[in-house]
N, C-alpha and C positions, 0 to 999 in steps of 0.2 A: 735292147743290146751289151747293155749290163752284164757282165760275166763273160764276155767273149775270149775264148783265148788267144786269138788272132788280134795284134791292136791296130792293124790295118782294116781289118772289117769293123771292126769298133770305132776306129774312128770316122772311117767314109761314114758308116751308119750315121752317125751323129750328124752331120755333115749333109747327109740326105735328107733326114729328120727336119732339121731346119730351114733347107730349101723349100719343103713340102711348107713349110708352115709360116715363111717367110712372108707372103703375101696379106697374111692377115694378123701376123703378130704383132703387140706392142712392141715399140723399141726398147723397152727394160726387158723381155722376154729374150728379143734377140741376142742384147748384151748379154745376157746369161748364159743363152745359148753357146754364144761366141767364147766367153768365158770358159766354160765348161769344157771344149774341144780344146782351147788352149794348153789348159790343166794338163787335161790327157796327155796330149801330143808332148807336152814336156815331160811328165811323168812314164812314157814310153819311148822318148829317144827320137821323137820326131821332129826335130829343128826345123826344118820346112814349113812344116804345117805351123809350130807356133809362131815363128816370125811373123806368118801372113796372119794368124788370128791377134796378133796383139796390133796389126798396120788396121787390121778390122776394124777393132776396139777403136782406135784413133777414128777412124772414119765415122765410125758411129756417135764417136763423141763429139766430130765436127759438123755433126746432121748430114752426112751425104745419105742420099737416097737410098732406095733396095734395090734398084738396080745397080749399084756402086757396090752395095754387100754382097750380092746374088755374085761378082764376079771375083771377089777374095774367095766367096766361097767354093766356087768352082777350082780357081787356083788352090786351095786348099784339100780340097779332092784330088787334086792332079798329085799335089806333094806329098800325098799320103804314102805313095810308094816309095818315098824315099827318107829310109831311117839314117839315124847316125849325127852326127855333127858335122854342119855346114860351115863351109870355109865364106868369109865376107865376101867371096867374089858370087859364088853361088847363091847367097840370102840374094842380094844384088840383083843377079838375072831374075830370080822368083818377082821379086818386087818390080823389076822393069818391065818384065809380062804382063803384070798387074796394070802398071800405069799406062802400058801401051792397050791393053782392053778399054782401059776407063777413057781413053783419048779418042775412041771411034766412037 
């Protein structure tokens, strides 16, 4: 995926690859994958993905299970279509959608 001209495709490709590896990846590999996605999102101006990745990193640090991590990855995948700066309200809406998914 490296070298893609389209940051959406590169971000989503990294997320898809991590989702595929998620069941058998070591926690450190998951954290490294999320960190790489977060950095790429920041560099590419995808604030929604960056915010969600940062929260996912916190969830990993708190020992959340892989199902919770998958919810964050799914939200990041969706958020990759929203480049640009986020208002505080929009960021809260993305995080609320994750919280709702985790509650079910």
